[in-house]
N, C-alpha and C positions, 0 to 999 in steps of 0.2 A: 504494500500500500504506500502510495506517495504522500508526501507532505501536503500536496495540493488536491488529494482525493476529496476532502470536504468541499472544496470549491467546485469540483466537478459535480458532486451531489447537489449542491446548492443550485447551480445553473440547470441541472437536469430536472429539478423539482419546480422550476418556475412555470407559471401557466403557459400552455402551448400557444395561446394567442398573443403572448408578449414577444415582440420581435426584436427588441433591444433593451438593454439594461445598462445603467451606468453605476459603477461601484467606486467609492473612494478607497484609497489604499488602506485606510484604517478599517473599513468594513471588511475588506479581504482578509486583513490580519485577524479580525474577530472570527471570520468564517473558518480559517485554517488553524486558529488558535496558536499562532506563531507570527513572528515578524517577517516581513518581506526582506529579502537581501538588499543591501545598498545598491546593487546593480539595477534593481527595479526602478529606482529613482533617478539613476544616472544614464543607463544605456537603453536606447530605444529598442535595440535588438532583443532585450530580455522579453519584450512583449510581442515579438513577431510570432505569427502563426506558423507552426511547424508540425507537419505530420510525421516526418522521419527525423531521426536525430535524438539527442539526449536531453532536450529541454522539456522536462516533465511538466513544468507549469503550462506550456502551450498544449501539451497532450491533454491536460485536465480540462481545458475549456473546449478544445476541438472534439474530444471524445464525447463530450456532453452535447455536441451539436451547435457550438457557438464559435465565432471567430472574434479576434480583437479587431474592432473597427477604428478606434481612435484612442490614443493615450495622451494625457497631459501630465508630464512628469513634474512640472512646476506646481500645478494645482493639485497633483496627486490623485488623479482619477483615471479610470479606464472605461471605455464603452465597449460592450460585447454585443454582437449582432448574431441573431439565430440564423443558422443555415439549414437548408432542407437536405436531407440525405435519403 
C-alpha cells in the first residue's frame, strides 16, 4: 500500500457527476495523514500525470480515474479532473 492510497480512495469515492475537484495541499496532507514532500511545493514535475514510472503519487490519482489539471504551487492547491476510462 502506498502513502498516497488514501488519496486514491478519496478521489474514487467522490460523486460520479463531479468532474473536477480542487484540493489545497493541507487537505491532501489530512487525507494521506502525512506531509507532502518539499518537492510538491517546488517542482512542477512532482504533479505530472504518469502512468508508467515510479511516481506513486501520480498513480494514486490516475488509478482512481483522475488527472492533474492544474497546480498552483505558490497558492498550494491542485485541481484534479475526472477522466473517463
